[in-house]
C-alpha positions as semicolon CSV with decimal commas, in nm:
position;residue;x (nm);y (nm);z (nm)
1;M;-2,107;-0,661;3,158
2;D;-2,474;-0,615;3,043
3;E;-2,655;-0,844;2,840
4;N;-2,635;-0,607;2,522
5;N;-2,292;-0,593;2,561
6;K;-2,250;-0,990;2,588
7;N;-2,485;-1,024;2,283
8;T;-2,290;-0,812;2,075
9;N;-1,930;-0,995;2,184
10;Q;-2,074;-1,319;2,128
11;E;-2,184;-1,212;1,769
12;F;-1,877;-1,058;1,698
13;E;-1,684;-1,372;1,822
14;D;-1,926;-1,596;1,606
15;F;-1,852;-1,350;1,302
16;L;-1,475;-1,433;1,322
17;D;-1,513;-1,789;1,348
18;E;-1,737;-1,838;1,071
19;E;-1,653;-1,565;0,822
20;L;-1,301;-1,544;0,866
21;D;-1,258;-1,892;0,867
22;N;-1,478;-1,951;0,555
23;K;-1,373;-1,626;0,361
24;F;-1,021;-1,621;0,423
25;D;-0,865;-1,958;0,553
26;S;-0,997;-2,180;0,267
27;D;-0,902;-1,909;-0,022
28;I;-0,572;-1,831;0,140
29;D;-0,489;-2,253;0,123
30;E;-0,593;-2,248;-0,211
31;L;-0,372;-1,945;-0,299
32;Q;-0,039;-2,082;-0,092
33;K;-0,094;-2,419;-0,324
34;T;0,017;-2,179;-0,630
35;K;0,376;-2,295;-0,692
36;V;0,448;-1,983;-0,957
37;D;0,630;-1,771;-0,710
38;N;0,716;-1,917;-0,416
39;K;0,889;-1,625;-0,270
40;R;0,572;-1,411;-0,259
41;I;0,341;-1,679;-0,146
42;K;0,479;-1,871;0,122
43;K;0,337;-2,177;0,308
44;I;0,237;-2,066;0,647
45;D;0,090;-2,266;0,937
46;Q;-0,228;-2,189;1,061
47;S;-0,120;-1,980;1,386
48;K;0,084;-1,757;1,137
49;K;-0,228;-1,711;0,920
50;R;-0,453;-1,610;1,205
51;A;-0,181;-1,357;1,302
52;A;-0,157;-1,199;0,999
53;I;-0,551;-1,177;0,999
54;D;-0,588;-1,062;1,344
55;S;-0,321;-0,775;1,338
56;V;-0,564;-0,566;1,136
57;F;-0,917;-0,737;1,226
58;D;-1,040;-0,539;1,514
59;E;-1,408;-0,525;1,583
60;R;-1,486;-0,219;1,369
61;T;-1,275;-0,326;1,070
62;V;-1,455;-0,677;1,066
63;F;-1,792;-0,505;1,050
64;T;-1,678;-0,243;0,778
65;L;-1,530;-0,524;0,585
66;N;-1,861;-0,725;0,610
67;R;-2,068;-0,427;0,494
68;L;-1,843;-0,411;0,183
69;L;-1,888;-0,785;0,130
70;V;-2,231;-0,764;0,160
71;N;-2,332;-0,456;-0,031
72;G;-2,037;-0,385;-0,214
73;P;-1,827;-0,309;-0,396
74;L;-1,642;-0,657;-0,285
75;E;-1,800;-1,019;-0,353
76;R;-1,501;-1,186;-0,159
77;V;-1,135;-1,168;-0,040
78;K;-0,882;-1,440;-0,156
79;G;-0,602;-1,422;0,074
80;I;-0,336;-1,237;0,193
81;I;-0,053;-1,074;-0,015
82;S;0,179;-0,911;0,221
83;A;0,185;-0,812;0,575
84;G;0,361;-0,506;0,680
85;K;0,396;-0,266;1,009
86;E;0,123;0,007;0,847
87;A;-0,134;-0,253;0,665
88;N;-0,191;-0,582;0,494
89;V;-0,290;-0,600;0,155
90;Y;-0,498;-0,898;0,041
91;L;-0,642;-1,028;-0,299
92;G;-0,989;-0,985;-0,332
93;Y;-1,256;-0,961;-0,633
94;N;-1,514;-0,710;-0,707
95;L;-1,861;-0,744;-0,821
96;K;-1,740;-0,782;-1,164
97;G;-1,543;-1,086;-1,061
98;E;-1,224;-0,840;-1,112
99;E;-0,915;-0,885;-0,916
100;V;-0,862;-0,595;-0,663
101;A;-0,610;-0,536;-0,402
102;I;-0,750;-0,463;-0,058
103;K;-0,527;-0,260;0,172
104;I;-0,619;-0,262;0,555
105;Y;-0,418;-0,030;0,776
106;K;-0,373;-0,150;1,135
107;I;-0,539;0,035;1,399
108;D;-0,245;0,077;1,611
109;S;-0,103;0,364;1,841
110;N;0,259;0,305;1,756
111;T;0,220;0,337;1,382
112;S;-0,017;0,641;1,452
113;K;0,265;0,847;1,594
114;W;0,498;0,824;1,302
115;M;0,205;0,881;1,061
116;R;0,171;1,217;1,218
117;N;0,506;1,326;1,106
118;Y;0,404;1,315;0,740
119;I;0,036;1,486;0,803
120;I;0,151;1,769;1,023
121;G;0,293;2,062;0,779
122;D;0,097;1,927;0,482
123;P;-0,108;2,218;0,348
124;R;-0,385;1,972;0,245
125;F;-0,466;1,844;0,613
126;K;-0,569;2,162;0,847
127;K;-0,693;1,971;1,143
128;I;-0,486;1,664;1,260
129;P;-0,720;1,466;1,494
130;R;-0,591;1,300;1,843
131;N;-0,800;0,991;1,830
132;V;-0,596;0,713;1,700
133;S;-0,850;0,516;1,479
134;K;-0,924;0,892;1,327
135;I;-0,532;0,909;1,238
136;V;-0,529;0,597;1,065
137;F;-0,882;0,687;0,885
138;L;-0,728;0,976;0,753
139;W;-0,379;0,792;0,666
140;A;-0,575;0,567;0,438
141;S;-0,785;0,879;0,309
142;K;-0,415;1,048;0,237
143;E;-0,301;0,738;0,055
144;F;-0,632;0,727;-0,152
145;K;-0,583;1,130;-0,262
146;N;-0,226;1,070;-0,339
147;L;-0,297;0,743;-0,577
148;K;-0,573;0,950;-0,736
149;R;-0,334;1,261;-0,782
150;A;-0,079;1,067;-0,947
151;H;-0,276;0,833;-1,160
152;K;-0,469;1,143;-1,287
153;V;-0,136;1,276;-1,414
154;G;-0,018;0,921;-1,574
155;L;0,201;0,808;-1,315
156;S;0,264;0,422;-1,286
157;V;0,081;0,353;-0,946
158;P;-0,215;0,147;-0,876
159;N;-0,532;0,313;-0,966
160;P;-0,768;0,354;-0,629
161;H;-1,118;0,255;-0,656
162;F;-1,272;0,272;-0,306
163;I;-1,183;0,424;0,052
164;K;-1,425;0,339;0,383
165;N;-1,230;0,422;0,719
166;N;-0,909;0,227;0,706
167;I;-0,995;-0,004;0,438
168;L;-0,872;0,095;0,077
169;I;-0,968;-0,069;-0,257
170;M;-0,770;-0,027;-0,549
171;E;-0,606;-0,163;-0,878
172;Y;-0,439;-0,520;-0,823
173;I;-0,113;-0,574;-0,989
174;G;-0,033;-0,939;-1,120
175;F;-0,150;-1,190;-1,303
176;E;-0,476;-1,366;-1,206
177;S;-0,398;-1,465;-0,844
178;I;-0,023;-1,422;-0,854
179;P;0,091;-1,055;-0,716
180;A;0,357;-0,879;-0,916
181;P;0,710;-0,908;-0,715
182;L;0,878;-0,632;-0,547
183;L;1,161;-0,491;-0,716
184;K;1,383;-0,605;-0,417
185;D;1,304;-0,958;-0,528
186;V;1,410;-0,913;-0,909
187;K;1,754;-1,045;-0,928
188;K;1,806;-0,945;-1,283
189;P;1,570;-0,657;-1,444
190;K;1,566;-0,684;-1,808
191;D;1,667;-0,341;-1,887
192;P;1,822;-0,185;-1,553
193;I;1,902;0,138;-1,764
194;E;1,545;0,188;-1,884
195;L;1,428;0,069;-1,558
196;M;1,629;0,351;-1,381
197;N;1,541;0,621;-1,642
198;E;1,183;0,541;-1,584
199;L;1,188;0,556;-1,199
200;L;1,380;0,899;-1,232
201;S;1,134;1,024;-1,456
202;F;0,842;0,916;-1,174
203;I;1,034;1,090;-0,915
204;K;1,060;1,412;-1,149
205;N;0,694;1,384;-1,270
206;L;0,561;1,303;-0,935
207;Y;0,710;1,627;-0,804
208;H;0,609;1,866;-1,106
209;K;0,269;1,721;-1,219
210;A;0,121;1,576;-0,882
211;K;0,300;1,802;-0,673
212;L;0,394;1,544;-0,452
213;V;0,716;1,380;-0,313
214;H;0,708;1,004;-0,192
215;G;0,895;1,030;0,091
216;D;0,979;0,640;0,116
217;L;1,084;0,537;-0,239
218;S;1,283;0,224;-0,256
219;E;1,297;-0,093;-0,417
220;F;1,098;-0,225;-0,111
221;N;0,749;-0,036;-0,248
222;I;0,808;-0,088;-0,618
223;L;0,628;-0,359;-0,790
224;Y;0,830;-0,507;-1,120
225;H;0,512;-0,575;-1,363
226;N;0,543;-0,661;-1,724
227;Q;0,894;-0,562;-1,706
228;K;0,780;-0,214;-1,596
229;P;0,787;-0,065;-1,255
230;V;0,442;0,030;-1,042
231;V;0,508;0,249;-0,729
232;I;0,295;0,146;-0,441
233;D;0,299;0,246;-0,078
234;I;0,225;0,593;-0,155
235;S;0,067;0,735;0,176
236;Q;0,334;0,872;0,302
237;A;0,379;1,107;0,040
238;V;0,378;1,495;0,102
239;S;0,281;1,819;-0,093
240;I;0,599;1,980;-0,254
241;H;0,467;2,228;0,003
242;H;0,547;2,005;0,313
243;P;0,815;2,167;0,517
244;K;1,012;1,814;0,488
245;A;0,939;1,780;0,139
246;E;1,299;1,857;-0,004
247;T;1,461;1,638;0,272
248;F;1,227;1,342;0,145
249;L;1,300;1,396;-0,200
250;A;1,682;1,379;-0,118
251;R;1,615;1,050;0,053
252;D;1,412;0,910;-0,234
253;I;1,674;1,006;-0,482
254;K;1,957;0,849;-0,245
255;N;1,776;0,540;-0,213
256;I;1,707;0,491;-0,583
257;F;2,073;0,582;-0,685
258;K;2,176;0,316;-0,413
259;Y;1,965;0,044;-0,557
260;F;2,108;0,091;-0,936
261;D;2,457;0,121;-0,778
262;K;2,435;-0,244;-0,652
263;L;2,337;-0,318;-0,985
264;G;2,662;-0,207;-1,107
265;I;2,468;0,076;-1,311
266;E;2,648;0,418;-1,376
267;T;2,431;0,656;-1,230
268;P;2,415;1,033;-1,259
269;S;2,510;1,272;-1,001
270;P;2,251;1,248;-0,732
271;N;2,291;1,634;-0,624
272;E;2,272;1,736;-1,015
273;F;1,943;1,527;-1,064
274;Y;1,803;1,677;-0,707
275;Y;1,847;2,026;-0,832
276;K;1,695;1,944;-1,176
277;V;1,403;1,811;-1,021
278;I;1,339;2,112;-0,790
279;N;1,418;2,353;-1,073
280;T;1,041;2,454;-1,205
281;D;1,164;2,516;-1,529
282;N;1,200;2,165;-1,598
């Protein structure tokens, strides 16, 4: 290894040691001391904390994030909200001191393979890159565009603010440092019938107004905030002209009806609702 590479690697290691420990660890500890929502923010040991950080922070991501912290629009990153197979989400603050959600997608060859299934066939994307990092960057951009499209027509999704490579900054859903819970973690929604109607309207309006199908809608990617649903994880959403759009739509309907069936709520016929959604006259 030549001297320049040694210096670059050393700088990267120094940056990880200083920046990540200072910007993440102390703030994560502070966030974890909050007892308001133990299910969403759990006490984790240093090894798990580091694993959650390292799973998304490859060298390129670290330097991209550093630029966003130095030059804006980020002021600081406070702690991890959730960790998933596709991405981790962190609580951060913009230059105005406002909470934002920072979604950082993992540069991973395994996840990039299933991402292609939702990109290939979507008329919005003509050229599909082969490079893993470029697939992930396209995926992040896809979620940004999907959120923009859904938010523009008034649907209940986080408002996206900024996208750079595999880092998406968007509206934070929660109260101060406490994120809104996932619907799956809410044992008794206040008005489940109204909640069901709102989600069925979301499916229908996403199809007709935003011309999208979510593709993975369930209680696992719906936040419950102010007793209202906020739909997240819309990266896999496809155009209604995608060859598998109707298959994904049927799956979304099935998942939502299954959730409310478990709550003991009488649901409409899934078949009738499906045809009501795809009927362009409605």
